[in-house]
C-alpha positions, 0 to 999 in steps of 0.5 A: 227218028221222029218224035213219035217214033222216039216216044214209042221206043221209050214207052215200049222199053218200059214194057221190057223193063217190067217184063224182065223185072217181074219175070214175065218174058216167058208168058206168050200172052205178052208177046205182041206187046214187043211190036205194038206202038204206044203213044201213052204210058197208061195205054201200055199199062192198059194193054198189059192189064187187058192181056193179063186179066184175059189170060188169068180168066182162062186159067182161073182167077186166084181164089182164097179163103175169106171169113164169112159169118151169117145166121143159118138153119143148120151148122157150118163152120163154128158156131158163135155162141154169143150171137146165137144166144141173142138170136134165141132171145129174139126168137130167131131159131137160127145159129150164127155161124163163122166159116171160111169161103173159098172165093175169087173175092180176094184182095188181088182180084179187088185191086185188078177190078178197081184198076181196070175200071179206071183205065177203061174210062181213060181218054189216054187208052185206045178204045180197043183196049178200053173195050177189052178191059170192060170185057174182063170186068163182066167176069168179075161180078162176084168180086167186091170193090176196094177202097184204093187208098186203104190198100196195104200193098206189102201184105200181098203174098205171092207163090208159084200158084199166083206168080202171074199176078206179080206184073199185074199188081205192079201195074195196078200200083202205078195206076192207083197211086197216081204215078201216071202224070200227064205230060205235054205233047213231045215231052214224054220220058220214062220217068214221067209216070213214076216218082224217083224212088219207084223208077230206081227200083224198077231200073235196078231190078231190070238190070239184075234180072237181065243179067240172070236171064241172059248170062247164067254162067255168072252169079248175080245178086244184090249182095251184102258185103262184110264191112270188116268191123268188129263190134260194129255200132248199130248206127253204121249203115250196111253195105248192100249192093244193087248188083254184083256179078261174080265168076271165078275170081272176078267180081263187078259191083254195079251201083245203079242210079236212075235219078238226079243229075249225074254231073254237076258244075263246080266253078265251071267244071263238071263233077261226079257226085262225091257221094256216089263215087265214095259209095262204089269205092267203099263197096269195092274196097270192102269186097276185096278186103282179105279176099283174093278176088279181082274186084271192080266197080261201076256206076251205071246211070240211066241217061238223062236229057240234061247229062251227056253220054258218059263212058269213063274208066279209071284205076284207084287203089289197085282197082278198076272203076267205071262210070257209064250212062245207059240210054233207055231212049233206044231200040231194046236190042241196043240196050241189050247189046250194051249190057252184054258188053258189061257182062263180058268183062266178067268172062275175060 
């Protein structure tokens, strides 16, 4: 496979990860992204944004109530008595009214507009997609500009009516926070547009949502495990798993890792991170404590160019442990087959 073909596979897999993580696989608008080739990550993000904005325009952009105030000859909403008195003193016979306006000028739409403007001028975005984004911007004349450095992303709320914005807002977050970084030709990889923390969160959520979608017979969760300590001091960390798969009396705890070296050299010998090994050991032992469950653990690393492929299994203190690498630089069907194999252990 040529370098260009490998790059296209890697970048397309970013779409799959996002689509699973943000539950956008069932949106027919994104179907063609599964087969298109993308040489740049920002071209992929521009395609997602253009398709999503066009679909949102057809179904109607989000609307919300925003506070407005102005001097009116009549009355609307409630009257600001202090400002109205000032108007009378200045011989302006108008009431100063404060009311809520039902408008498309919401924070999410402002963020969409700002991001579309940036990608519509990017040299790394295909001219056809730049044109599509500019066409979308024509219909956002009533949406205000936003200071992108002052966006409070945690205050954005989602419900059934605006869930289609979830994937779009995450695209915007990547673009507006400078998570798309230029790379040398032939040196593209999944992590080139995200910092370690953001990529890890996407990887973890992708895995969890994949198992939920394709293996409904398995209970999938990010579970907090009882540490079994009475009157535990507040400084002890909680035991929160990345992914827990449960069916019958079987439980597989998966600790997803998507950053850093997997193996390090210690006096010429490859060694697994002691912290990672102790973490999964602690999860398994605590989950099995006073429970009649067959609990096993797995460290599931995203494959890196610096580490070799790993597929190891061992038994420790009566429990089975696995260490695997998941190569994301492959066709997605091959990635899916490996995840299905992991889930199959719960059925056995």
